[in-house]
C-alpha positions as a printed Julia matrix, in Angstrom:
219×3 Matrix{Float64}:
 30.35  -160.52  -258.3
 33.37  -160.09  -260.04
 36.43  -159.98  -257.45
 36.92  -156.24  -258.42
 33.14  -155.16  -257.83
 33.49  -157.09  -254.48
 36.4   -155.22  -253.12
 35.32  -152.06  -254.23
 32.26  -152.73  -251.99
 34.57  -153.4   -249.42
 36.63  -150.37  -249.59
 33.44  -148.32  -249.93
 32.09  -150.1   -246.32
 35.73  -148.94  -245.06
 35.13  -145.64  -246.01
 31.78  -145.33  -244.34
 33.22  -146.57  -241.18
 36.16  -144.07  -241.07
 33.7   -141.66  -241.74
 31.54  -142.57  -239.14
 34.36  -142.96  -236.52
 35.44  -139.1   -237.48
 32.01  -137.87  -236.62
 31.93  -139.84  -233.42
 35.14  -138.7   -232.25
 34.14  -134.92  -233.17
 30.81  -135.49  -231.17
 33.06  -136.94  -228.21
 35.54  -134.04  -228.2
 32.84  -131.43  -228.14
 30.77  -133.06  -225.63
 33.75  -133.48  -223.34
 35.09  -129.92  -223.72
 31.51  -128.63  -223.2
 30.93  -130.54  -220.35
 34.69  -129.03  -219.08
 33.5   -125.51  -219.58
 30.99  -125.63  -216.95
 31.84  -129.29  -214.76
 28.72  -130.73  -216.12
 29.25  -134.23  -214.65
 26.28  -135.87  -216.62
 27.3   -134.83  -220.09
 30.87  -136.15  -219.14
 29.63  -139.61  -217.99
 27.84  -139.9   -221.62
 30.9   -139.48  -223.29
 32.58  -142.15  -221.09
 29.53  -144.75  -221.41
 29.68  -144.22  -225.46
 33.29  -144.92  -225.86
 32.87  -148.78  -226.44
 30.75  -148.06  -229.64
 34.15  -146.54  -230.92
 35.97  -149.59  -230.27
 33.39  -151.97  -231.99
 33.99  -149.74  -235.39
 37.36  -150.21  -235.2
 36.75  -154.0   -235.09
 34.57  -153.67  -238.02
 37.31  -152.29  -239.96
 39.94  -154.76  -238.94
 37.49  -157.58  -240.04
 36.32  -156.02  -243.13
 40.17  -155.22  -244.27
 41.63  -158.54  -243.13
 38.85  -160.32  -244.81
 39.53  -158.23  -248.18
 43.4   -158.96  -247.86
 42.87  -162.87  -247.6
 40.09  -162.99  -250.17
 41.19  -160.48  -252.59
 44.91  -160.4   -252.11
 45.38  -156.57  -253.09
 48.5   -155.11  -254.12
 50.27  -151.86  -254.59
 47.77  -148.88  -253.92
 44.83  -151.13  -253.31
 46.64  -152.97  -250.54
 47.88  -149.46  -249.17
 44.16  -148.16  -248.77
 43.71  -151.17  -246.61
 46.63  -150.72  -244.18
 46.43  -147.16  -244.04
 42.34  -147.49  -243.1
 43.92  -150.06  -240.08
 46.29  -146.9   -238.85
 43.71  -144.24  -239.31
 41.05  -146.29  -237.32
 43.59  -146.99  -234.47
 44.84  -143.12  -234.27
 40.56  -142.5   -234.4
 40.36  -145.02  -231.7
 43.13  -143.34  -229.79
 41.2   -139.95  -230.14
 38.37  -141.31  -229.04
 39.95  -142.48  -225.55
 41.64  -138.74  -225.39
 38.26  -137.37  -225.17
 37.33  -139.76  -222.63
 40.17  -138.63  -220.66
 38.73  -134.79  -220.69
 35.52  -136.71  -219.85
 37.46  -138.04  -216.56
 38.8   -134.93  -215.78
 35.33  -133.34  -215.46
 34.51  -136.11  -213.21
 37.22  -134.82  -210.98
 36.45  -131.67  -210.96
 32.46  -131.99  -209.59
 31.63  -129.62  -207.04
 34.45  -127.32  -208.12
 34.4   -123.71  -209.79
 36.77  -123.37  -212.37
 39.87  -121.04  -211.36
 39.43  -119.25  -214.39
 37.16  -119.21  -217.68
 38.18  -121.25  -220.22
 39.37  -119.84  -223.55
 42.38  -121.1   -225.21
 41.35  -124.64  -224.11
 38.35  -124.64  -226.26
 40.07  -122.84  -229.07
 42.54  -125.88  -229.3
 39.57  -128.34  -229.08
 38.12  -126.34  -232.26
 41.03  -126.47  -233.97
 41.54  -130.35  -233.64
 38.16  -130.63  -234.32
 38.63  -129.31  -237.45
 41.72  -131.14  -238.12
 39.77  -134.38  -237.36
 36.78  -133.9   -239.94
 39.28  -132.61  -242.66
 41.83  -135.78  -241.93
 39.33  -138.07  -242.9
 37.99  -136.12  -245.62
 41.65  -135.98  -247.04
 41.51  -139.98  -247.06
 38.09  -140.07  -248.58
 39.18  -137.91  -251.28
 43.24  -138.82  -251.11
 43.82  -135.26  -251.14
 47.48  -134.57  -250.22
 47.27  -130.98  -249.8
 44.65  -131.53  -247.43
 46.79  -133.99  -245.46
 49.74  -131.67  -245.2
 47.74  -128.81  -244.01
 47.33  -131.11  -240.84
 51.22  -130.33  -239.86
 50.52  -126.39  -240.02
 47.04  -126.59  -238.04
 48.73  -128.81  -235.31
 51.79  -125.93  -234.85
 48.63  -124.02  -233.77
 47.52  -126.63  -231.31
 51.06  -126.95  -230.26
 51.58  -123.13  -229.96
 48.5   -122.68  -227.81
 49.52  -125.69  -225.71
 52.59  -123.8   -224.36
 50.57  -120.7   -223.91
 48.06  -122.69  -221.52
 51.12  -124.29  -219.84
 52.75  -121.3   -218.93
 49.34  -119.44  -217.52
 48.67  -122.31  -215.61
 51.93  -122.31  -213.74
 51.47  -118.89  -213.14
 48.11  -119.57  -211.53
 49.98  -122.55  -209.14
 52.59  -119.78  -208.24
 50.08  -116.87  -207.32
 47.87  -119.56  -205.17
 48.93  -123.11  -204.01
 45.35  -123.8   -203.77
 45.11  -123.64  -207.46
 47.53  -126.58  -208.23
 45.36  -129.08  -208.0
 42.86  -128.25  -210.55
 45.61  -126.37  -212.47
 47.48  -129.55  -213.13
 44.07  -131.44  -214.16
 43.56  -128.48  -216.58
 47.08  -128.9   -218.02
 46.21  -132.77  -218.6
 43.32  -131.44  -220.96
 45.86  -129.36  -222.98
 47.86  -132.3   -223.05
 45.23  -134.56  -224.21
 44.3   -131.8   -226.92
 47.78  -131.78  -228.0
 47.86  -135.63  -228.63
 44.53  -135.17  -230.31
 46.24  -132.99  -232.9
 49.04  -135.51  -232.93
 46.93  -138.18  -233.77
 44.82  -136.11  -236.73
 48.77  -135.28  -238.11
 49.24  -139.14  -238.31
 46.18  -139.54  -240.31
 47.32  -136.74  -242.86
 50.46  -139.24  -242.76
 48.53  -142.2   -243.81
 47.02  -140.45  -246.57
 50.02  -139.0   -247.98
 51.2   -142.95  -247.92
 48.24  -144.07  -249.43
 48.48  -141.43  -252.51
 52.33  -141.56  -252.81
 53.51  -145.08  -251.44
 56.04  -142.95  -249.15
 55.61  -142.41  -245.42
 56.3   -138.75  -244.43
 56.97  -137.32  -240.89
 54.57  -134.29  -240.65
 55.17  -133.32  -237.39
 58.76  -132.19  -238.08
């Protein structure tokens, strides 16, 4: 097998693992948010139980990428592909942790009725789920336009987070008994906001891969 063919096979493995990680993170996000909407403790526990699988995928990406660097000594864009894969895997792993954080909130809410029907938090989750999928597609396709879309989508997430924070603060002011649960729900809003930031980071990694420059899409 030629060195180039071996390298291309390694890159394909990295791509496939990143797509798998992205799908895993999307599923964890959906499950944790669905569990939150009805305080489904068992579904939340499953999200937490599955998380080590995501860590294993990240470790596999590190292993493959490190081997390619050591044996193939890639330069320029080939090297950027591997470095970008490392960074994207790290962001996806953190996104998985955030889905677990939402699941842990569900466990803390066990036995409680929600102080309000959840509308904006699931909407945030829908947006960041789309961002997760599109960020991975932008990497696989090396699509810079899709990468830059992350910043616009993230603005929507930030706006919803501000709206949620204000609404929960009002509920706290109306009734002190709402404070504990409202605080937990505000944490979920923060987790979704961070989720969007990590998807935006993936967009930045794609721009770096394609152009060699690291933009700040959060600006």
